[in-house]
C-alpha positions as CSV (number, residue, x, y, z in Angstrom):
1,X,-28.0,75.1,58.0
2,X,-25.0,73.2,56.8
3,X,-24.1,76.0,54.4
4,X,-24.1,78.5,57.2
5,X,-21.9,76.4,59.4
6,X,-19.5,75.7,56.6
7,X,-19.1,79.4,55.8
8,X,-18.4,80.2,59.4
9,X,-15.8,77.4,59.5
10,X,-13.6,79.1,57.0
11,X,-11.3,82.1,57.3
12,X,-9.0,84.0,55.1
13,X,-5.2,83.9,55.5
14,X,-2.4,85.6,53.6
15,X,0.1,83.4,51.8
16,X,2.3,86.2,50.5
17,X,0.5,86.1,47.1
18,X,-2.8,87.3,48.3
19,X,-5.4,85.8,50.6
20,X,-6.9,82.4,50.4
21,X,-9.7,80.7,52.3
22,X,-8.8,77.9,54.7
23,X,-10.6,75.9,57.3
24,X,-10.8,77.6,60.7
25,X,-8.9,76.0,63.6
26,X,-6.6,73.8,61.4
27,X,-2.8,74.0,61.8
28,X,-1.1,75.1,58.6
29,X,0.9,71.8,58.5
30,X,-2.4,69.8,58.4
31,X,-4.3,71.8,55.8
32,X,-3.5,69.2,53.1
33,X,-5.7,66.7,55.1
34,X,-8.8,69.0,54.8
35,X,-9.7,69.3,51.1
36,X,-13.4,70.4,50.6
37,X,-13.8,68.5,47.4
38,X,-13.0,65.2,49.0
39,X,-14.4,63.2,51.9
40,X,-12.6,63.7,55.1
41,X,-10.8,60.9,56.9
42,X,-10.3,61.2,60.6
43,X,-6.6,61.9,61.4
44,X,-6.5,58.6,63.4
45,X,-7.8,56.8,60.4
46,X,-10.8,55.5,62.2
47,X,-13.6,56.9,60.0
48,X,-14.2,58.7,56.7
49,X,-17.1,61.2,56.5
50,X,-18.4,63.7,53.9
51,X,-16.5,66.9,54.1
52,X,-19.6,68.8,55.1
53,X,-19.4,67.0,58.4
54,X,-16.2,68.9,59.2
55,X,-16.8,71.7,61.7
56,X,-20.6,71.0,61.7
57,X,-20.6,71.2,65.5
58,X,-21.1,67.5,65.8
59,X,-18.2,65.2,66.8
60,X,-17.9,62.3,64.4
61,X,-14.2,61.3,64.8
62,X,-13.0,59.7,68.0
63,X,-9.9,61.9,67.9
64,X,-12.0,65.1,67.5
65,X,-10.2,66.0,64.2
66,X,-13.4,66.6,62.3
67,X,-14.2,69.6,64.6
68,X,-11.0,71.7,64.7
69,X,-13.0,75.0,64.6
70,X,-15.8,74.2,67.1
71,X,-16.2,73.1,70.6
72,X,-18.2,69.9,69.8
73,X,-15.4,67.5,70.6
74,X,-14.0,67.4,74.2
75,X,-10.6,66.2,73.0
76,X,-10.3,68.4,69.9
77,X,-7.8,71.1,69.4
78,X,-8.2,74.6,67.9
79,X,-5.3,76.3,66.2
80,X,-4.9,80.0,67.0
81,X,-3.4,81.6,63.9
82,X,-2.3,84.7,65.9
83,X,-1.2,86.7,62.9
84,X,2.1,88.4,63.5
85,X,2.8,86.2,66.5
86,X,3.2,82.6,67.4
87,X,0.5,80.2,66.3
88,X,-0.8,78.1,69.3
89,X,-3.1,75.2,70.0
90,X,-5.8,75.4,72.6
91,X,-8.5,72.8,73.7
92,X,-11.4,73.1,71.3
93,X,-13.9,73.5,74.1
94,X,-12.3,76.9,74.7
95,X,-13.8,78.0,71.4
96,X,-16.8,80.3,71.8
97,X,-16.7,80.2,75.6
98,X,-16.8,84.0,75.8
99,X,-13.1,84.3,76.8
100,X,-10.4,85.5,74.5
101,X,-7.7,82.8,74.5
102,X,-6.1,83.5,71.1
103,X,-4.3,86.9,71.0
104,X,-6.1,87.6,67.6
105,X,-9.5,86.6,69.1
106,X,-10.1,83.9,66.5
107,X,-11.5,81.5,69.1
108,X,-14.5,83.7,69.6
109,X,-15.6,84.1,66.0
110,X,-19.1,82.9,66.7
111,X,-19.8,85.1,69.7
112,X,-20.5,88.8,70.1
113,X,-17.5,89.2,72.3
114,X,-15.1,91.7,70.9
115,X,-11.5,90.6,71.5
116,X,-8.7,93.0,71.3
117,X,-5.8,91.9,69.1
118,X,-2.8,91.7,71.5
119,X,-0.6,89.8,69.1
120,X,1.5,92.9,68.3
121,X,2.2,93.6,72.0
122,X,3.2,90.0,72.5
123,X,5.4,90.1,69.5
124,X,7.2,93.1,70.9
125,X,7.7,91.4,74.2
126,X,8.9,88.2,72.5
127,X,11.3,90.2,70.4
128,X,12.7,91.9,73.4
129,X,13.2,88.7,75.2
130,X,14.7,87.0,72.2
131,X,17.1,89.9,71.5
132,X,18.2,89.9,75.1
133,X,18.8,86.2,74.9
134,X,20.7,86.6,71.6
135,X,22.8,89.4,73.1
136,X,23.6,87.2,76.2
137,X,24.6,84.2,74.0
138,X,26.7,86.5,71.8
139,X,28.6,87.9,74.8
140,X,28.9,84.4,76.2
141,X,30.2,82.9,73.0
142,X,33.0,85.5,72.9
143,X,34.1,84.5,76.4
144,X,33.6,80.8,75.6
145,X,36.0,81.1,72.8
146,X,38.6,82.7,75.1
147,X,38.1,80.0,77.8
148,X,38.3,77.2,75.2
149,X,41.5,78.7,73.7
150,X,43.1,78.7,77.1
151,X,41.8,75.2,77.8
152,X,43.3,73.9,74.6
153,X,46.7,75.2,75.6
154,X,46.3,73.7,79.0
155,X,45.1,70.4,77.5
156,X,48.1,70.4,75.2
157,X,50.4,71.0,78.2
158,X,48.7,68.2,80.1
159,X,49.1,65.8,77.3
160,X,52.8,66.7,77.0
161,X,53.1,66.2,80.8
162,X,51.3,62.8,80.5
163,X,53.8,61.7,77.8
164,X,56.6,62.8,80.0
165,X,55.2,60.9,82.9
166,X,55.1,57.7,80.9
167,X,58.7,58.2,79.8
168,X,59.8,59.0,83.3
169,X,57.9,55.8,84.5
170,X,59.8,53.7,82.0
171,X,63.1,55.2,83.1
172,X,62.4,54.8,86.8
173,X,61.3,51.2,86.4
174,X,64.6,50.4,84.8
175,X,66.4,52.4,87.5
176,X,64.4,50.4,90.2
177,X,65.7,47.1,88.8
178,X,69.3,48.4,89.1
179,X,68.7,49.8,92.6
180,X,67.1,46.5,93.7
181,X,70.2,44.6,92.5
182,X,72.5,47.0,94.4
183,X,70.3,46.6,97.5
184,X,70.4,42.9,97.4
185,X,74.2,42.9,96.9
186,X,74.6,45.2,100.0
187,X,72.3,43.2,102.1
188,X,74.1,39.9,101.8
189,X,77.3,40.9,103.7
190,X,75.1,43.0,106.1
191,X,72.9,40.0,106.9
192,X,76.0,37.7,107.4
193,X,77.6,40.2,109.8
194,X,74.4,40.7,111.7
195,X,73.9,36.9,112.0
196,X,77.5,36.5,113.2
197,X,77.0,39.2,115.9
198,X,73.6,37.8,116.9
199,X,75.1,34.3,117.2
200,X,78.0,35.6,119.4
201,X,75.6,37.5,121.6
202,X,73.2,34.6,122.0
203,X,76.1,32.3,122.9
204,X,77.3,34.9,125.5
205,X,73.9,35.3,126.9
206,X,73.5,31.5,127.2
207,X,76.8,31.4,129.1
208,X,75.6,34.2,131.4
209,X,72.4,32.4,132.0
210,X,74.2,29.2,133.0
211,X,76.5,31.1,135.3
212,X,73.5,33.0,136.9
213,X,71.6,29.7,137.4
214,X,74.6,28.0,138.8
215,X,75.2,30.8,141.2
216,X,71.6,30.8,142.3
217,X,71.7,27.0,142.9
218,X,74.7,27.4,145.1
219,X,73.2,30.3,147.1
220,X,70.0,28.4,147.7
221,X,71.9,25.1,148.6
222,X,74.1,27.0,151.1
223,X,71.1,28.8,152.6
224,X,69.3,25.4,153.1
225,X,72.4,23.6,154.5
226,X,72.1,25.2,157.9
227,X,74.3,22.6,159.6
228,X,76.9,22.9,156.9
229,X,77.2,19.1,156.4
230,X,77.1,19.5,152.6
231,X,73.6,17.9,152.5
232,X,70.1,19.3,152.5
233,X,67.9,17.2,154.7
234,X,64.2,16.9,155.3
235,X,64.4,18.9,158.5
236,X,66.3,21.7,156.8
237,X,63.8,21.9,153.9
238,X,60.7,21.5,156.1
239,X,61.4,24.9,157.7
240,X,60.6,26.6,154.4
241,X,56.8,26.3,154.5
242,X,56.4,28.6,151.5
243,X,57.3,25.5,149.5
244,X,54.2,23.7,150.7
245,X,51.7,23.5,147.8
246,X,48.8,23.0,150.2
247,X,49.2,26.0,152.5
248,X,46.1,25.1,154.6
249,X,47.8,22.0,156.1
250,X,51.1,21.2,157.8
251,X,54.2,20.8,155.6
252,X,54.6,17.1,156.3
253,X,57.7,14.9,156.1
254,X,56.2,13.0,153.3
255,X,55.6,16.2,151.3
256,X,59.2,17.3,151.9
257,X,60.5,13.8,150.9
258,X,58.5,14.0,147.7
259,X,60.4,17.2,146.9
260,X,63.9,15.8,147.8
261,X,63.3,12.3,146.5
262,X,65.1,10.9,149.6
263,X,65.9,11.9,153.2
264,X,68.7,14.2,152.1
265,X,70.5,15.2,148.9
266,X,74.0,16.5,148.1
267,X,74.7,19.4,145.8
268,X,74.6,17.4,142.6
269,X,71.4,15.8,143.5
270,X,69.9,19.1,144.6
271,X,70.9,20.6,141.2
272,X,69.4,17.7,139.2
273,X,66.2,17.0,141.2
274,X,65.2,19.7,143.7
275,X,66.1,23.1,142.3
276,X,63.5,23.4,139.5
277,X,60.8,22.3,142.0
278,X,61.4,25.0,144.5
279,X,63.1,27.9,142.7
280,X,60.0,29.8,141.9
281,X,58.6,29.7,145.5
282,X,61.8,29.6,147.6
283,X,62.5,32.4,150.1
284,X,65.8,32.7,151.9
285,X,65.9,32.3,155.6
286,X,66.2,35.6,157.5
287,X,69.6,36.2,159.1
288,X,69.3,35.4,162.8
289,X,70.1,38.1,165.2
290,X,73.1,37.1,167.3
291,X,74.6,38.9,170.3
292,X,78.1,40.4,170.0
293,X,80.6,37.7,170.9
294,X,83.9,38.0,172.7
295,X,87.0,37.4,170.6
296,X,87.5,33.7,170.1
297,X,90.2,31.6,168.7
298,X,90.3,31.1,165.0
299,X,87.8,28.4,164.0
300,X,88.7,25.4,162.1
301,X,88.5,25.9,158.3
302,X,85.1,25.0,156.9
303,X,84.1,24.0,153.4
304,X,83.2,27.6,152.8
305,X,86.5,29.2,153.7
306,X,89.0,30.5,151.2
307,X,91.3,27.6,152.2
308,X,88.7,24.9,151.4
309,X,90.4,22.1,149.5
310,X,89.3,21.6,145.9
311,X,88.2,18.1,146.7
312,X,85.6,19.4,149.1
313,X,84.4,22.0,146.6
314,X,84.0,19.3,144.1
315,X,82.0,17.3,146.6
316,X,79.4,20.2,146.5
317,X,79.6,20.4,142.8
318,X,81.6,23.6,142.9
319,X,84.4,24.4,140.6
320,X,87.6,26.1,141.7
321,X,86.7,29.7,141.1
322,X,86.7,33.0,142.8
323,X,84.5,32.5,145.9
324,X,83.7,35.1,148.6
325,X,85.3,33.9,151.8
326,X,85.3,34.7,155.5
327,X,88.2,36.2,157.3
328,X,91.1,33.8,157.6
329,X,92.7,35.3,160.7
330,X,91.7,36.8,164.0
331,X,90.6,40.4,163.7
332,X,90.9,42.9,166.5
333,X,87.5,44.3,165.4
334,X,84.8,42.1,167.0
335,X,82.3,42.7,164.1
336,X,84.6,40.7,161.7
337,X,83.6,37.5,163.5
338,X,79.9,38.0,162.9
339,X,80.4,38.3,159.1
340,X,82.1,35.0,158.4
341,X,79.4,33.7,156.1
342,X,77.8,37.0,154.8
343,X,78.6,36.1,151.2
344,X,76.5,32.9,151.4
345,X,73.8,33.9,153.9
346,X,72.6,37.3,152.8
347,X,69.7,38.9,154.6
348,X,67.9,39.7,151.2
349,X,65.8,37.1,149.4
350,X,67.4,34.8,147.0
351,X,66.3,35.6,143.4
352,X,64.3,33.0,141.7
353,X,65.3,31.4,138.3
354,X,62.3,33.1,136.7
355,X,63.4,36.5,137.8
356,X,66.9,35.8,136.4
357,X,65.6,34.6,133.2
358,X,63.4,37.7,132.8
359,X,66.4,39.9,133.4
360,X,68.5,38.0,130.9
361,X,65.8,38.1,128.2
362,X,65.1,41.8,128.8
363,X,68.8,42.7,128.2
364,X,69.6,44.4,125.0
365,X,72.1,43.1,122.5
366,X,75.4,45.0,122.5
367,X,76.3,47.5,119.7
368,X,77.6,46.1,116.5
369,X,81.3,46.3,115.8
370,X,82.7,49.0,113.5
371,X,82.9,46.7,110.5
372,X,79.3,45.6,110.9
373,X,78.2,49.2,111.3
374,X,79.8,50.2,108.0
375,X,78.1,47.3,106.2
376,X,74.7,48.4,107.7
377,X,75.3,52.0,106.6
378,X,76.1,50.8,103.0
379,X,72.9,48.6,103.0
380,X,70.8,51.4,104.5
381,X,71.9,53.8,101.8
382,X,71.1,51.2,99.1
383,X,67.7,50.6,100.7
384,X,66.9,54.3,100.9
385,X,67.8,54.8,97.2
386,X,65.7,51.9,96.2
387,X,62.7,53.1,98.3
388,X,63.1,56.7,96.9
389,X,62.8,55.4,93.3
390,X,59.9,53.1,94.3
391,X,58.0,56.0,95.9
392,X,58.5,58.1,92.8
393,X,57.1,55.3,90.7
394,X,54.0,55.0,92.9
395,X,53.4,58.8,92.6
396,X,53.8,58.8,88.8
397,X,51.5,55.8,88.4
398,X,48.9,57.7,90.5
399,X,49.2,60.7,88.3
400,X,48.8,58.6,85.2
401,X,45.8,56.9,86.6
402,X,44.1,60.2,87.4
403,X,44.9,61.5,83.9
404,X,43.3,58.4,82.3
405,X,40.2,58.7,84.6
406,X,39.8,62.3,83.5
407,X,40.2,61.3,79.8
408,X,37.3,58.9,80.2
409,X,34.9,61.6,81.4
410,X,32.3,62.8,78.8
411,X,33.0,66.6,78.7
412,X,30.3,67.5,76.3
413,X,30.2,68.1,72.6
414,X,33.7,68.9,71.3
415,X,34.9,68.6,74.9
416,X,33.4,72.1,75.5
417,X,33.3,71.5,79.3
418,X,36.9,70.5,79.6
419,X,38.0,73.9,80.9
420,X,36.0,73.4,84.2
421,X,37.1,69.8,84.8
422,X,37.8,69.5,88.6
423,X,37.2,73.2,89.1
424,X,35.1,74.1,92.2
425,X,32.4,76.7,92.7
426,X,30.7,77.9,95.9
427,X,27.2,79.2,96.6
428,X,26.6,80.9,100.0
429,X,23.4,80.7,101.9
430,X,22.6,81.8,105.5
431,X,23.5,78.5,107.1
432,X,25.5,76.6,104.5
433,X,28.1,76.9,101.7
434,X,27.3,74.6,98.8
435,X,30.4,73.6,96.8
436,X,30.5,71.7,93.5
437,X,33.7,70.4,92.0
438,X,32.9,69.7,88.4
439,X,32.8,66.0,87.3
440,X,33.8,65.1,90.8
441,X,31.8,65.9,94.0
442,X,29.2,68.2,95.5
443,X,29.1,69.1,99.2
444,X,27.1,71.0,101.8
445,X,29.4,72.8,104.3
446,X,28.1,74.4,107.5
447,X,29.1,78.0,107.9
448,X,30.9,77.2,111.1
449,X,33.0,74.7,109.2
450,X,32.3,72.0,111.8
451,X,30.8,69.6,109.4
452,X,30.3,68.9,105.7
453,X,28.0,66.5,103.9
454,X,28.6,65.0,100.5
455,X,25.5,65.7,98.4
456,X,26.6,63.5,95.5
457,X,29.4,62.1,93.3
458,X,29.6,62.8,89.6
459,X,27.3,60.3,87.7
460,X,26.4,61.4,84.2
461,X,24.7,63.9,81.9
462,X,20.9,63.8,82.5
463,X,19.3,66.3,80.2
464,X,16.5,65.5,77.8
465,X,17.2,63.4,74.7
466,X,17.5,66.3,72.4
467,X,20.0,68.1,74.7
468,X,21.4,65.7,77.3
469,X,24.2,68.2,78.1
470,X,21.7,70.6,79.6
471,X,21.8,68.8,83.0
472,X,24.3,67.1,85.2
473,X,23.6,64.3,87.7
474,X,25.5,63.7,91.0
475,X,24.3,60.7,92.9
476,X,25.2,58.3,95.9
477,X,25.7,61.1,98.4
478,X,25.6,60.7,102.2
479,X,22.4,58.9,103.2
480,X,19.7,61.0,104.9
481,X,18.5,60.0,108.3
482,X,15.8,57.3,107.6
483,X,15.9,58.4,104.0
484,X,17.6,57.9,100.6
485,X,21.1,58.8,99.6
486,X,21.4,62.5,98.7
487,X,21.5,63.4,95.0
488,X,21.9,66.6,92.9
489,X,20.8,67.8,89.5
490,X,22.7,70.7,88.0
491,X,21.1,72.7,85.2
492,X,23.5,74.5,83.0
493,X,22.6,78.0,81.8
494,X,24.3,80.5,79.5
495,X,26.0,83.3,81.4
496,X,28.9,85.7,80.9
497,X,30.6,84.4,84.0
498,X,31.0,81.0,85.7
499,X,29.0,80.8,89.0
500,X,26.3,78.9,90.9
501,X,23.2,81.2,90.8
502,X,20.7,79.0,92.7
503,X,20.6,76.1,95.1
504,X,17.4,74.4,96.3
505,X,16.1,71.2,97.9
506,X,12.7,70.7,96.3
507,X,12.4,67.2,97.7
508,X,13.9,65.7,100.8
509,X,17.6,64.8,100.1
510,X,17.2,65.8,96.4
511,X,19.0,69.0,95.6
512,X,19.0,71.2,92.5
513,X,21.6,73.8,91.3
514,X,21.7,76.3,88.5
515,X,25.2,76.9,87.1
516,X,25.8,79.8,84.7
517,X,28.7,79.5,82.4
518,X,29.8,80.9,78.9
519,X,30.4,77.2,78.0
520,X,26.6,76.6,77.9
521,X,26.0,79.4,75.4
522,X,24.8,78.5,71.9
523,X,26.5,79.9,68.9
524,X,23.4,79.3,66.8
525,X,21.4,81.6,69.0
526,X,24.2,84.2,69.1
527,X,24.4,84.3,65.3
528,X,20.7,84.9,64.7
529,X,20.4,88.1,62.6
530,X,17.9,90.8,63.5
531,X,15.4,92.0,60.8
532,X,13.5,95.2,61.8
533,X,9.8,94.6,61.5
534,X,10.2,90.9,61.1
535,X,10.1,88.2,63.7
536,X,11.2,84.6,63.0
537,X,9.1,81.9,64.7
């Protein structure tokens, strides 16, 4: 029984010097572990059994390594030699199941099933695929060399430009110090001249404010002094009910006295005590309508006439200055007699102090004198020259910073992907255009151009350990509605031109792209020689 099993467990293989008998189902690399003259130790080291236990259709080893040629172990593996093609491993329970799994049919050695040997056809197909791949990589490598040659020239120019930027920056920083010194020297006399003009203007404005306030006080005092006795009394002020704080009640004598501080006040007292209390609320009395009078003799001079003695003006607190007067002589025209006091008793409302102050503060400063204008022009020119140099420095520093950032990017082995740094490529679909700018950003743009969404920003290379430059990772894109931030994985593929050949969204907010480029072509694959009738595996 054991002898029959053992005989079926062996097969003959060619080693180039003739045929030799080896254990069925064992990989060539493991044959040294299966020596018929020695006990067999399970490949996991868990057990040692007599060699006749190997392929006896009974599973002794936990790892199934004692039954490589039978289906006894559920976790065992059977090696298809597949002569002329690629050797492959299949689960050992496929052995003898009536289905041809190995292209040479070696898995069905115990059955009556006749398996056609398809290894030759598979070899032909494999050869065709491999040749096409080699041809693609060969053409791609030729273009890759062209691209890299141009890139090296561009990189050299960029380095020279970077060196020039650093030199220009050094020169401009020295120039900026000089321009700053000239600017400061020009601003000193400019500032002094401006301060002088400002001071003069403020003094003049203050004088105007005093004059306006003084004129207002006079106008209000005259308007209140209806009996022209050079005093403002309780009776005269009480007529102006707009001054009553409590408008619901009568404007009482006591309330008026609290404003005047006494029963009556002269001009100086009015100026010192009363004016600030009433200026914001005061309204002038309307001009009474009087009938046309017959000509009358010239009235006695009053304190308001042009002939008023200076002593009387001083009694009112007035200075001798130009004052609008009434007519000093009898006029044939009757209307002249009705306008004796028009300059003091105007029909319009008397402006309040607040209104005058608002007008004064709103006024603009006068133009500078010619000398100051020249100093300002000189200082402006110095400032402009300083700012121009400063702006150039900012721009150059930005360029240097961008160059250094690019220099820190991992551009693949031997900087192979330097030629596409910052280059952008588009892929059009029905609704969107997908755009990737290498080592920078990836975006989804609506065909209407109304919106665009950032899929991700350059993160890192994310290929497998043995070829990390196979894939690119873009992350931290725009956040999906109630979802994660968008991200993108780009698979690089050898091609004769640079293009995006596929874009998908296999999972929500997770995108994939395939980018074809000569830069991903492998020179090792391109240089594989072709041997007619021989396939390298």
